[in-house]
C-alpha positions in Angstrom: -53.5 63.6 162.0 -53.8 60.7 164.4 -51.4 57.8 164.8 -53.6 55.4 162.8 -53.6 57.9 159.9 -49.8 58.1 159.9 -49.6 54.3 159.9 -51.9 54.1 157.0 -50.0 56.7 155.1 -46.7 54.9 155.7 -48.2 51.6 154.5 -49.8 53.3 151.4 -46.5 55.0 150.5 -44.5 51.8 150.8 -46.9 49.7 148.9 -47.1 52.3 146.1 -43.4 52.5 145.9 -43.0 48.7 145.6 -45.9 48.5 143.1 -44.3 51.2 140.9 -41.3 49.0 140.5 -43.5 46.1 139.6 -44.7 47.8 136.4 -41.9 45.9 134.4 -41.7 42.3 135.9 -38.6 41.7 133.9 -36.7 44.3 136.0 -38.9 44.2 139.1 -36.9 41.5 141.0 -33.5 43.2 140.2 -34.8 46.6 141.4 -36.4 45.2 144.5 -33.3 43.2 145.4 -31.1 46.3 145.0 -33.4 48.4 147.2 -33.7 45.7 149.9 -30.0 45.0 150.0 -29.2 48.7 150.6 -32.2 49.6 152.8 -32.5 46.4 154.9 -29.0 44.9 155.3 -29.0 41.8 157.4 -32.7 41.2 156.6 -32.5 40.8 152.9 -31.1 37.7 151.2 -30.5 37.9 147.4 -29.6 35.0 145.1 -28.2 35.8 141.7 -27.7 33.6 138.6 -24.2 32.3 138.4 -22.0 31.9 135.4 -18.3 32.7 135.1 -18.6 34.4 131.7 -21.8 36.3 132.2 -21.6 40.0 132.3 -24.9 40.4 134.1 -26.0 38.2 137.1 -29.8 38.6 137.2 -31.5 38.1 140.5 -33.1 34.6 140.9 -34.7 35.3 144.2 -35.0 37.9 147.0 -36.1 37.1 150.6 -36.9 39.3 153.5 -37.0 37.9 157.0 -39.2 40.0 159.2 -40.4 38.8 162.6 -41.9 35.4 162.2 -42.3 35.6 158.5 -40.1 35.1 155.5 -41.2 36.9 152.3 -39.7 35.5 149.1 -40.0 36.3 145.4 -38.5 33.8 143.0 -38.0 34.1 139.3 -39.7 31.2 137.4 -39.1 31.7 133.7 -41.1 34.8 132.8 -43.2 34.9 136.0 -42.6 35.6 139.7 -43.6 33.2 142.5 -44.4 35.1 145.7 -44.5 33.2 149.0 -44.8 34.0 152.7 -43.5 31.5 155.1 -44.5 31.4 158.8 -41.4 30.6 160.9 -40.8 29.9 164.5 -37.4 29.3 166.1 -35.8 28.8 162.7 -38.3 26.2 161.5 -40.7 26.8 158.7 -44.2 25.9 159.8 -46.1 26.8 156.7 -45.4 28.4 153.3 -48.2 30.0 151.3 -48.0 31.2 147.7 -49.7 34.6 147.2 -50.7 36.8 144.3 -48.1 39.5 143.9 -50.4 42.4 144.9 -51.3 40.6 148.2 -47.6 39.7 148.8 -46.8 43.4 148.4 -49.6 44.5 150.8 -48.6 42.0 153.6 -44.9 42.9 153.2 -45.6 46.6 153.2 -47.7 46.3 156.3 -45.1 44.3 158.2 -42.3 46.7 157.1 -44.5 49.7 158.3 -45.0 47.9 161.7 -41.3 47.2 161.9 -40.5 50.9 161.2 -42.5 52.0 164.2 -40.3 49.9 166.4 -37.1 51.9 166.1 -35.5 55.0 164.5 -33.1 52.7 162.5 -36.0 50.8 161.1 -37.8 54.1 160.1 -34.6 55.3 158.4 -34.5 52.0 156.4 -38.1 52.4 155.4 -37.4 55.9 154.1 -34.5 54.6 152.0 -36.8 51.9 150.6 -39.4 54.4 149.6 -37.0 56.8 147.9 
């Protein structure tokens, strides 16, 4: 198997893993936030609903900063808003809203590319898939 085949396999596994969690949109954001927080510390930013007397603090949004892009999913009522922002030197140049499937594909491809950069990144990717 060539390097291109390994890259495609990694991307496919990651995208399939994220999509499997998306089957129940009500839980998707919570599951994704938990996975990203543990697999990608320092890259993931999770905001939860507040409330002093709430037993559960559902996730409001999850964002992943990866290279020059910031991937964000936000809860808006019963739907999710998926955006990809292009950033340079800490400044957001453009933010595009994407369909969830396309957002998952772009994020998965960028994560797979990032995983090729170092063994730590590969280990994080494996934790994310599991």
